[in-house]
C-alpha positions in Angstrom: -50.7 41.1 -91.6 -47.8 40.2 -89.3 -47.3 44.0 -88.8 -51.1 44.6 -88.2 -51.3 47.1 -91.0 -54.8 47.5 -92.1 -54.1 49.5 -95.2 -51.1 50.5 -97.1 -51.2 54.0 -98.5 -50.1 52.8 -102.1 -49.6 52.0 -104.9 -49.1 55.5 -106.3 -50.1 55.3 -109.7 -50.0 58.7 -111.4 -48.6 58.9 -114.8 -45.1 60.1 -115.2 -45.9 63.2 -117.4 -43.2 65.4 -116.2 -39.6 64.3 -115.5 -39.3 66.8 -112.6 -42.3 65.3 -110.7 -40.7 64.5 -107.2 -43.0 61.5 -106.8 -42.1 59.7 -110.1 -40.1 57.2 -107.9 -43.2 55.8 -106.6 -45.1 55.8 -109.8 -45.0 53.0 -112.4 -45.0 54.5 -115.8 -46.1 57.1 -118.4 -48.4 54.5 -119.9 -51.8 53.9 -118.4 -52.0 50.2 -119.3 -48.8 49.3 -117.8 -49.6 51.5 -114.8 -53.0 49.7 -114.3 -51.5 46.1 -114.7 -48.9 46.7 -112.3 -51.2 48.5 -109.9 -53.8 45.6 -110.0 -51.0 43.1 -109.4 -49.9 45.2 -106.2 -53.6 45.3 -105.0 -54.1 41.6 -105.4 -50.6 40.8 -103.7 -51.2 43.1 -100.7 -54.7 41.6 -100.3 -53.3 38.1 -100.4 -50.8 39.2 -97.7 -53.7 40.2 -95.4 -53.9 43.9 -95.9 -55.5 46.5 -98.2 -53.9 48.7 -101.1 -54.9 52.3 -101.4 -54.9 53.5 -104.9 -53.5 57.1 -105.1 -53.9 60.0 -106.1 -57.0 59.9 -107.8 -56.6 61.8 -110.2 -54.5 63.9 -112.5 -51.8 64.8 -109.9 -48.8 64.5 -112.3 -46.4 67.4 -111.6 -44.5 68.7 -108.8 -44.9 72.5 -109.2 -47.9 73.5 -107.2 -49.0 69.9 -106.9 -51.2 70.6 -104.1 -53.3 73.2 -106.0 -52.7 73.1 -109.7 -55.9 72.8 -111.7 -55.6 69.6 -114.1 -57.6 70.9 -117.0 -58.3 68.3 -119.7 -61.0 66.8 -122.0 -63.1 63.9 -121.0 -61.5 61.7 -123.5 -57.9 62.5 -122.2 -59.2 61.9 -118.7 -60.7 58.6 -119.3 -58.2 57.1 -121.9 -55.2 58.3 -119.9 -55.4 59.5 -116.4 -58.1 57.3 -115.2 -57.4 54.0 -117.2 -54.9 52.7 -114.7 -57.3 53.3 -111.7 -60.0 51.6 -113.6 -57.9 48.5 -114.3 -56.7 48.4 -110.7 -60.3 48.6 -109.3 -61.9 46.1 -111.7 -59.1 43.6 -111.9 -57.1 44.2 -108.7 -60.1 44.2 -106.4 -58.9 47.3 -104.6 -61.3 48.6 -101.8 -59.4 51.9 -100.8 -58.8 55.1 -102.9 -57.2 58.3 -101.9 -58.2 61.2 -103.9 -55.6 63.9 -104.9 -54.8 67.3 -103.7 -55.6 69.1 -107.0 -58.7 70.3 -108.6 -59.8 68.6 -111.9 -61.4 71.1 -114.4 -62.0 73.6 -111.6 -63.6 70.9 -109.1 -61.3 69.7 -106.3 -61.0 66.0 -106.4 -61.6 65.6 -102.7 -65.3 66.8 -103.4 -65.6 65.9 -106.9 -68.9 64.0 -107.2 -68.5 62.9 -110.9 -65.0 61.5 -110.0 -65.8 59.7 -106.7 -69.4 58.7 -107.2 -70.5 58.8 -110.9 -67.3 57.2 -112.3 -65.7 55.4 -109.4 -68.6 53.9 -107.6 -71.4 53.8 -110.3 -69.5 53.0 -113.6 -66.7 50.9 -112.0 -68.9 49.4 -109.1 -66.3 50.3 -106.5 -67.7 49.5 -103.0 -64.8 50.4 -100.8 -63.6 53.6 -98.8 -62.4 56.8 -100.4 -60.1 59.1 -98.4 -58.6 62.5 -98.9 -55.0 63.3 -99.4 -53.5 64.9 -96.1 -55.2 68.3 -95.2 -56.9 68.4 -98.6 -59.1 71.2 -99.8 -62.6 71.0 -101.2 -65.1 73.1 -103.2 -68.8 72.8 -104.0 -69.5 69.9 -106.6 -72.1 71.9 -108.4 -71.0 75.6 -108.2 -67.2 75.3 -107.7 -66.0 78.4 -105.9 -63.2 78.9 -103.4 -61.6 75.9 -102.0 -61.7 75.3 -98.1 -60.1 72.6 -95.9 -63.3 73.0 -93.8 -65.8 72.2 -96.5 -66.3 68.6 -95.4 -70.1 68.9 -96.4 -69.1 69.0 -100.0 -66.7 66.1 -99.4 -69.4 63.9 -98.0 -71.9 64.8 -100.8 -69.3 63.7 -103.2 -69.1 60.3 -101.3 -65.6 60.9 -100.2 -65.9 59.2 -96.8 -63.0 60.1 -94.8 -61.0 63.4 -94.3 -57.3 62.9 -93.5 -56.1 64.0 -91.2 -57.3 65.7 -88.0 -55.6 65.8 -84.4 -56.3 63.2 -81.8 -59.9 63.5 -80.8 -60.3 66.0 -83.5 -63.6 64.6 -84.7 -65.1 64.9 -81.2 -64.0 68.5 -80.8 -64.3 69.6 -84.3 -60.7 70.8 -84.0 -60.5 71.6 -87.8 -63.7 73.8 -87.6 -65.3 71.9 -90.4 -68.9 72.5 -91.8 -70.4 69.2 -91.5 -73.1 70.0 -88.9 -73.5 73.4 -90.3 -74.4 71.8 -93.8 -76.5 69.2 -92.0 -78.5 71.9 -90.1 -79.0 74.1 -93.3 -80.2 71.3 -95.6 -77.0 71.2 -97.8 -76.1 67.7 -96.4 -78.4 65.0 -95.5 -78.5 62.5 -92.8 -78.6 59.7 -95.5 -75.5 61.0 -97.1 -73.6 60.7 -93.9 -75.1 57.3 -93.4 -73.9 56.3 -96.8 -70.3 57.2 -96.0 -70.6 55.4 -92.6 -71.7 52.3 -94.4 -68.7 52.5 -96.7 -66.5 52.9 -93.8 -67.9 50.0 -91.8 -67.8 47.7 -94.8 -64.2 48.4 -95.3 -63.4 47.9 -91.5 -65.2 44.5 -91.6 -62.8 43.4 -94.3 -59.7 44.8 -92.6 -57.2 42.7 -90.5 -58.3 44.7 -87.4 -61.9 43.1 -87.4 -60.3 39.7 -87.0 -57.7 40.3 -84.3 -58.5 38.5 -81.2 -57.8 41.1 -78.5 -59.5 43.5 -76.2 -60.0 46.8 -78.0 -59.8 49.9 -75.8 -61.6 52.6 -77.6 -59.8 55.3 -75.6 -56.4 54.9 -73.9 -56.4 55.3 -70.2 -52.8 55.8 -68.8 -52.1 54.9 -65.3 -49.3 56.8 -63.4 -48.0 55.9 -60.0 -46.9 58.8 -57.8 -43.4 59.4 -56.8 -42.7 57.9 -53.3 -41.3 61.0 -51.7 -42.2 64.7 -52.1 -39.9 66.2 -54.7 -38.1 69.6 -54.0 -39.6 72.8 -55.4 -42.9 74.6 -55.5 -46.0 72.5 -55.7 -49.1 73.1 -57.9 -52.3 71.6 -56.4 -54.5 69.5 -58.7 -58.2 69.3 -57.4 -60.6 69.2 -60.2 -59.4 71.4 -62.9 -56.0 73.0 -63.4 -53.9 74.6 -66.2 -50.3 74.4 -65.8 -47.7 76.6 -67.4 -45.2 74.5 -69.3 -42.1 73.4 -67.5 -39.0 75.5 -68.4 -36.0 73.3 -67.9 -37.0 71.8 -64.6 -40.1 69.6 -63.7 -43.3 71.2 -62.4 -44.3 69.4 -59.3 -48.0 68.4 -59.0 -49.9 67.3 -56.0 -53.1 65.3 -56.5 -55.1 65.4 -53.3 -57.8 63.0 -54.4 -57.1 60.3 -56.9 -59.2 59.6 -60.0 -59.4 59.8 -63.9 -58.4 63.2 -65.4 -58.5 64.3 -69.1 -55.3 65.8 -70.1 -55.3 68.7 -72.8 -53.2 71.7 -73.8 -53.3 75.0 -75.6 -50.7 75.4 -78.3 -49.8 77.3 -81.4 -47.2 76.8 -84.2 -46.1 79.3 -86.7 -46.1 78.3 -90.4 -48.7 76.9 -92.8 -50.7 73.6 -92.3 -48.1 71.4 -94.0 -45.6 72.1 -90.9 -45.7 69.6 -88.2 -44.9 70.1 -84.6 -45.2 67.9 -81.6 -44.2 67.5 -77.9 -44.7 64.7 -75.5 -46.3 65.4 -72.2 -44.6 63.2 -69.4 -45.7 62.5 -65.9 -43.0 60.7 -63.8 -41.4 59.8 -67.1 -44.6 58.2 -68.5 -46.0 59.6 -71.7 -49.5 60.9 -71.1 -49.9 61.9 -74.7 -48.6 64.1 -77.5 -49.5 67.6 -78.0 -49.3 68.0 -81.9 -50.3 70.6 -84.6 -49.7 71.5 -88.1 -48.8 75.2 -88.6 -51.7 77.2 -87.1 -50.4 80.4 -88.5 -49.8 81.7 -85.0 -53.3 81.1 -83.8 -53.8 79.4 -80.4 -55.8 76.0 -80.5 -56.9 73.7 -77.9 -56.1 69.9 -78.2 -57.3 66.9 -76.1 -55.1 64.1 -75.2 -55.7 60.7 -73.5 -57.4 60.2 -70.0 -55.0 59.6 -67.0 -55.7 57.5 -63.9 -53.8 59.4 -61.1 -53.6 58.2 -57.4 -53.3 60.6 -54.8 -49.7 61.9 -54.3 -46.9 63.8 -56.1 -45.9 63.9 -59.7 -43.3 65.5 -62.0 -44.5 67.1 -65.1 -42.0 67.4 -68.0 -42.0 67.9 -71.7 -40.3 66.2 -74.5 -40.0 68.3 -77.6 -40.0 65.8 -80.5 -40.5 68.3 -83.4 -39.6 71.7 -82.2 -41.5 74.9 -82.8 -44.4 74.2 -80.7 -45.6 77.0 -78.3 -47.5 75.7 -75.3 -49.6 78.1 -73.2 -50.7 75.4 -70.7 -51.2 71.8 -70.0 -54.5 71.1 -68.4 -56.0 68.4 -66.1 -59.8 68.2 -65.7 -61.3 65.4 -63.4 -63.6 63.2 -65.3 -66.8 62.6 -63.3 
């Protein structure tokens, strides 16, 4: 609570079924009873400290090789007596109210959209009332027909009562940066408004029990960065900023901007990165040394994407635009400024 952590992404509690599993260090045991008892104690302790435990990875994610996509094929008896038992104990005896699904499919159905796992067993049988989130950049498939997995099939995720997709870029939900099919499924009747509301209730219930709900401070829903212009006109060519402008990225020296009329501007950028989605690239955008925001992306496989950043309050005057490459490998086509009316 002192660090204002609303949920801890742990404990990890998959079984140690393979000595080469690279995440054995964060798991408890090869025994489901020991795993459950330890995890329940961790969940109670974390909650007593004012935060929330997130039980992961639910379920059957027990090997390193192809851990993001290997199909965990097993009988229902093995599933319930071994791979789910620790989670069941932690939910019932530890009072955990956050669960993270695994990367992998379970008997052909990916856990992030597995209705039997996240609704039938977790919520109905174990009476879990908390939030369920995916692992980072998880894939889903249809909970009835199976089929090909996709990271954009959030309609199947919500139908399974997995409440939250992790993760999307900043303002990603607003712009549908991942290109997910939630609205498409809603329009076609494959997802109901009630199912969306059900997940919204789960999220709200979780937030109302989280430390953030009890902090006595002003909450700004969207950051507004104020930057003071430099006192004197810098040397070099000047780019005028009126209402909308797209600026080529600085190459070694700052780009000089001139704002004729002060106001609020939305900052954005067009970027791309080679590699797969697990790669991470980021670049800070600075104005007079003040960070406006961070352009960030996972591997886009060479495709250009647009990303939004925070709003900036700019007075009339001159500014120096620079970039700070935090995780190299990000190509930037332009940095944009759009006046907010």
